[in-house]
C-alpha positions, 0 to 999 in steps of 0.5 A: 456492175458490168461483170454482174450483167455478163453473168446474168446474160450467161445464167439467163437471170432476169433483172429489174432496173431503174432507168433514167431516160434522156428526158430524165424520166425514171422507169422500172423495167424487168428484162431478159438481158441478152447482150452487152454492146459497145456503141462508141462512146457508151455501152448498151444492154440489149434485152427483151423488156417484159414491161414493153413486150419488145426488144429494147436498148438501155445505156449502162450509164443511165441504169440507176439500180439493178437487181438480179432476180431469182427467176431465170428464162429459157430460150424462146424463139421470138425473145432470144438473141437470134431474134434480136439480131435478126430484127437489128439486121432488118432495121439496119440493112446498111450496116456492115458486120 
């Protein structure tokens, strides 16, 4: 649920998702959830994907299952929200805040 994801972000709980991409391929990912983003018309979960070793976005409507892990994560300079926001700003310099 949306509120459950918000709590995972606040409490820094890792999550495990089953995700179906736009080509209908299903993958399992372990994530450090960082932010929920509204990109009309969909909501996205931004996070550090431990499976891919990089930041990724996941459409909430494509997440098939979500399991909250007992494992939490700390603030790591290169895997946190500040690093994610810096990467987004560098990749999309024409966006206005």
